[in-house]
C-alpha positions in Angstrom: -97.8 -47.1 54.5 -98.5 -43.5 55.5 -101.7 -43.0 57.4 -103.4 -39.6 57.7 -106.2 -38.8 60.1 -107.5 -36.1 62.4 -108.7 -36.4 66.0 -111.2 -33.6 65.3 -113.1 -35.4 62.6 -116.7 -36.1 63.7 -117.5 -39.7 64.3 -121.1 -40.9 63.6 -122.6 -41.9 66.9 -125.6 -41.4 69.1 -123.7 -39.2 71.6 -124.9 -41.5 74.3 -121.8 -43.7 74.6 -118.2 -42.8 75.3 -116.1 -43.8 72.3 -112.6 -45.4 72.4 -110.9 -45.2 69.0 -107.6 -47.0 68.6 -105.1 -44.8 66.7 -101.9 -46.8 67.0 -100.9 -50.0 68.7 -97.5 -51.7 68.8 -95.7 -54.0 71.2 -95.7 -52.3 74.5 -98.1 -49.4 73.9 -101.5 -48.4 72.6 -102.6 -44.8 71.7 -106.3 -44.2 71.7 -108.6 -41.3 71.2 -111.4 -41.1 73.8 -114.5 -39.1 73.0 -116.6 -38.4 76.1 -120.1 -36.8 76.3 -120.2 -36.1 80.0 -119.4 -39.7 81.1 -117.8 -40.2 84.5 -116.8 -43.3 86.3 -119.6 -45.2 88.1 -119.7 -44.4 91.8 -117.2 -46.6 93.6 -115.6 -47.7 90.4 -111.8 -47.3 90.0 -109.3 -47.9 87.3 -106.2 -49.8 88.5 -104.1 -50.5 85.4 -101.0 -52.8 85.0 -99.1 -50.2 82.9 -98.5 -46.5 82.9 -101.0 -44.2 81.2 -100.2 -40.8 79.8 -103.3 -38.8 79.2 -103.9 -35.5 77.3 -107.2 -33.7 77.6 -107.3 -32.1 74.2 -110.6 -30.3 74.6 -113.1 -29.8 77.4 -112.9 -30.1 81.2 -112.6 -33.0 83.5 -111.9 -33.9 87.1 -109.8 -37.0 87.9 -110.0 -38.4 91.4 -107.2 -40.4 93.0 -107.2 -42.0 96.5 -105.7 -38.9 98.1 -106.4 -36.0 95.7 -108.5 -34.6 92.9 -107.1 -32.9 89.8 -109.1 -30.4 87.7 -108.1 -30.5 84.0 -108.8 -28.2 81.1 -108.0 -28.6 77.4 -104.3 -28.8 76.9 -103.5 -30.4 80.3 -101.8 -33.8 80.5 -100.5 -36.1 83.2 -98.8 -39.4 83.7 -100.7 -41.9 85.8 -98.2 -44.6 87.0 -99.1 -48.2 86.9 -101.3 -49.5 89.8 -102.4 -46.0 90.9 -106.1 -46.2 91.4 -108.0 -43.4 89.7 -111.5 -42.5 88.3 -113.1 -39.8 86.3 -115.3 -37.8 88.7 -116.5 -35.3 86.1 -116.2 -34.9 82.4 -117.7 -32.1 80.2 -120.0 -32.9 77.2 -117.3 -32.0 74.7 -114.3 -33.8 76.2 -111.7 -35.2 73.8 -108.8 -37.2 75.2 -105.6 -38.9 73.9 -104.5 -41.8 76.1 -101.2 -43.6 75.7 -101.1 -46.9 77.5 -97.6 -48.2 78.1 -96.7 -51.7 79.3 -93.4 -53.0 80.5 -90.5 -51.6 82.5 -90.0 -47.9 83.0 -87.5 -46.7 80.4 -86.9 -43.2 81.8 
């Protein structure tokens, strides 16, 4: 079955909560849309994931913090966060729109 959608379609919400919208999930990976309204990670809170995560900031601005560096992102920027690399969102603009691809399993590169 062919599925058509758009990541720019407004989603009814209160604009108070960050939204995680699954777009495609198969064995070994999950693609999700993340709609942020200025949410950042709680102070002292870190992500430490078992699999790699490829992230594209489609729209907006954000700052990601790692244990030894900070990266400023603008719409169109992407990065690969390897498994077990601790990171957090230090800042996120009110209009941030992300695509995140979570990959599990061995590196196939």
